[in-house]
C-alpha positions as CSV (number, residue, x, y, z in Angstrom):
1,M,15.4,-1.2,-55.4
2,Q,16.1,-5.0,-56.6
3,T,20.0,-5.3,-57.7
4,V,20.8,-7.7,-60.0
5,V,23.6,-9.8,-58.8
6,G,25.2,-12.3,-61.8
7,I,26.5,-15.9,-60.9
8,G,27.0,-17.4,-63.8
9,I,24.4,-20.6,-63.3
10,A,21.0,-21.4,-64.6
11,A,19.1,-22.7,-61.1
12,D,15.3,-22.6,-60.8
13,G,14.5,-19.0,-59.5
14,L,17.3,-17.1,-61.6
15,V,15.8,-14.3,-64.2
16,N,19.1,-15.0,-67.6
17,G,21.2,-16.5,-65.3
18,C,21.1,-13.4,-62.6
19,L,19.8,-13.6,-59.1
20,L,17.5,-10.5,-58.1
21,I,17.7,-9.7,-54.9
22,D,15.5,-7.3,-52.6
23,Y,17.9,-5.6,-50.8
24,G,15.1,-3.2,-49.3
25,M,14.0,-6.4,-47.3
26,F,16.2,-6.7,-45.3
27,M,16.6,-2.8,-44.3
28,T,14.7,-0.6,-41.9
29,R,14.0,2.3,-43.0
30,L,14.5,5.4,-40.7
31,Y,12.4,8.4,-41.0
32,L,14.5,10.9,-38.4
33,V,12.6,14.1,-37.6
34,R,13.7,16.2,-35.9
35,H,10.9,18.1,-33.9
36,G,8.7,21.3,-34.4
37,E,9.0,24.8,-34.0
38,T,9.4,25.9,-29.7
39,V,9.0,28.1,-28.0
40,D,12.6,28.2,-26.5
41,N,14.0,28.2,-30.3
42,V,12.0,31.6,-31.0
43,N,13.4,33.3,-28.6
44,R,16.3,31.3,-28.9
45,I,16.9,29.2,-25.3
46,M,19.6,26.5,-24.9
47,Q,16.7,23.7,-23.9
48,G,18.5,20.7,-24.0
49,Q,17.0,17.8,-21.8
50,T,14.0,20.6,-20.7
51,Q,10.1,19.8,-22.1
52,G,9.5,22.3,-24.4
53,M,6.5,23.4,-25.6
54,L,5.6,23.4,-29.5
55,T,4.2,27.0,-30.7
56,D,1.3,27.2,-33.1
57,N,4.2,27.4,-36.1
58,G,5.4,24.3,-34.3
59,R,2.1,22.1,-34.3
60,E,1.9,23.8,-37.8
61,Q,5.3,22.1,-38.6
62,A,4.2,18.8,-37.0
63,H,0.8,19.0,-39.2
64,V,2.8,19.2,-42.0
65,V,4.4,16.2,-42.4
66,A,1.4,14.5,-41.0
67,R,0.1,14.9,-44.4
68,E,3.4,14.6,-46.2
69,M,4.2,10.6,-44.3
70,A,0.6,9.8,-44.4
71,D,0.3,7.9,-47.7
72,K,3.9,6.1,-46.3
73,K,3.7,2.7,-44.5
74,I,5.1,3.6,-41.4
75,D,5.2,0.5,-39.0
76,A,6.2,2.4,-35.1
77,F,6.7,6.1,-34.3
78,V,9.7,6.7,-31.9
79,S,10.3,9.4,-30.0
80,S,12.4,11.4,-27.6
81,D,10.6,11.2,-24.2
82,L,11.1,15.1,-24.0
83,R,7.7,16.7,-24.2
84,R,7.8,18.6,-27.7
85,A,9.3,15.7,-29.3
86,V,6.5,13.7,-28.4
87,D,3.6,16.1,-29.4
88,T,5.5,16.6,-32.4
89,C,5.1,12.9,-33.1
90,V,1.8,12.8,-31.7
91,I,0.8,14.8,-34.1
92,I,2.6,13.1,-37.3
93,A,1.4,10.0,-35.7
94,R,-1.9,10.5,-35.9
95,P,-3.4,9.2,-39.8
96,H,-1.4,5.9,-39.6
97,G,-3.6,5.3,-36.2
98,C,-0.4,4.5,-34.2
99,G,0.9,4.7,-31.2
100,V,4.1,6.7,-29.9
101,V,7.0,4.7,-27.6
102,T,9.1,7.1,-26.3
103,T,12.8,6.8,-25.5
104,K,15.2,8.1,-23.6
105,L,18.6,7.9,-26.6
106,L,16.7,10.3,-28.5
107,R,16.8,13.1,-25.5
108,E,18.6,16.9,-26.6
109,R,22.7,16.1,-25.9
110,D,22.3,17.1,-22.1
111,W,24.0,20.8,-22.0
112,G,24.6,21.6,-18.4
113,G,25.2,24.6,-16.5
114,F,23.8,26.4,-20.9
115,T,20.8,24.9,-19.8
116,G,18.1,27.7,-20.0
117,R,20.4,30.0,-20.6
118,Y,20.2,32.5,-23.5
119,I,22.5,31.3,-26.8
120,P,23.8,34.8,-28.1
121,D,25.2,35.3,-24.6
122,L,26.9,31.6,-24.6
123,K,29.4,32.5,-27.4
124,D,32.4,33.3,-25.8
125,A,31.8,31.2,-22.3
126,A,33.3,29.0,-20.9
127,W,32.6,25.3,-21.4
128,P,30.5,24.4,-17.9
129,D,32.0,20.8,-17.3
130,D,28.3,19.0,-16.7
131,I,27.8,19.5,-20.3
132,E,26.9,15.9,-22.3
133,S,30.5,14.9,-24.3
134,V,30.5,14.3,-27.7
135,D,32.5,11.1,-27.3
136,A,29.0,9.9,-24.9
137,L,26.2,11.7,-27.4
138,K,27.5,10.2,-30.5
139,E,27.7,6.6,-27.9
140,R,24.3,7.3,-27.5
141,A,23.6,7.6,-30.4
142,G,24.7,4.6,-31.7
143,R,22.8,2.4,-29.2
144,F,19.5,4.2,-30.4
145,L,20.2,3.0,-34.2
146,E,20.8,-0.5,-32.3
147,Y,17.7,-0.4,-30.6
148,I,16.0,0.5,-33.8
149,R,17.6,-1.7,-35.8
150,S,17.3,-4.9,-33.5
151,Q,13.6,-3.7,-32.6
152,Y,12.0,-3.2,-36.1
153,P,13.4,-5.3,-38.6
154,S,13.1,-5.1,-41.9
155,E,10.3,-1.7,-40.9
156,T,9.6,1.5,-41.9
157,V,10.2,3.5,-38.1
158,L,9.4,7.3,-37.4
159,A,11.6,9.0,-35.0
160,V,11.3,12.3,-34.1
161,G,14.1,13.4,-32.1
162,H,16.2,16.8,-31.4
163,G,18.9,19.4,-32.8
164,I,22.1,17.7,-32.0
165,I,21.1,13.9,-31.6
166,N,19.9,13.7,-34.7
167,K,23.4,15.2,-35.6
168,A,25.3,12.5,-33.6
169,I,23.0,9.7,-35.1
170,Q,23.8,10.5,-38.6
171,S,27.8,11.7,-37.6
172,V,27.7,8.0,-36.6
173,F,25.4,6.6,-39.5
174,Y,27.3,7.9,-42.0
175,G,30.7,7.7,-39.7
176,K,31.1,11.3,-40.3
177,E,31.6,14.0,-38.0
178,M,29.1,15.9,-37.0
179,K,30.6,19.4,-37.6
180,D,29.9,17.8,-41.4
181,I,26.4,16.5,-40.5
182,P,24.1,20.0,-42.0
183,P,22.0,21.0,-39.6
184,M,18.0,19.3,-39.4
185,R,15.5,22.6,-39.1
186,N,12.9,21.9,-37.2
187,A,10.1,19.0,-38.3
188,E,12.6,17.8,-40.9
189,V,12.9,14.9,-42.4
190,R,16.3,12.6,-42.7
191,V,16.1,8.9,-44.0
192,L,18.6,6.5,-42.7
193,D,18.6,3.5,-44.8
194,L,19.7,0.8,-41.9
């Protein structure tokens, strides 16, 4: 993206008295992806920070993203260290011939005592005290964004996370409440220019 900034003086390197600045060269582009569908997604089980296993459909979703992203220049692939995200990221990274870096910063929200339970049964349940707070989740999301900015300046990164941590990342990035961030479907890709 090029932006023209008028400076009103003639000097070498100026075009018609305007300095051309390519802000794209200063940004880190983040393709934020949710992992593919898992067995627990299908069975409506609260996964939290369990490993999870992709379904055949989840693997196919990852292959679709891999094909869609194959012609994009991506410098690094980063994933939550949970299996469902790593497996998704490995499939997406394969056409680029790149390895995957994992980080606990991208782990799903820790659902504490709700982990492993059938989601419809939780509608009226009292929340246990051991659930990761929204403040702690958003603090972790902010640390993830800072990690990406500092480790990959002016590069393009594809990162595979989970529904709620990805929502927290976008909440921090856009300065919005989490409830105002639309949920991500499995294997959905969103773009954040940091």
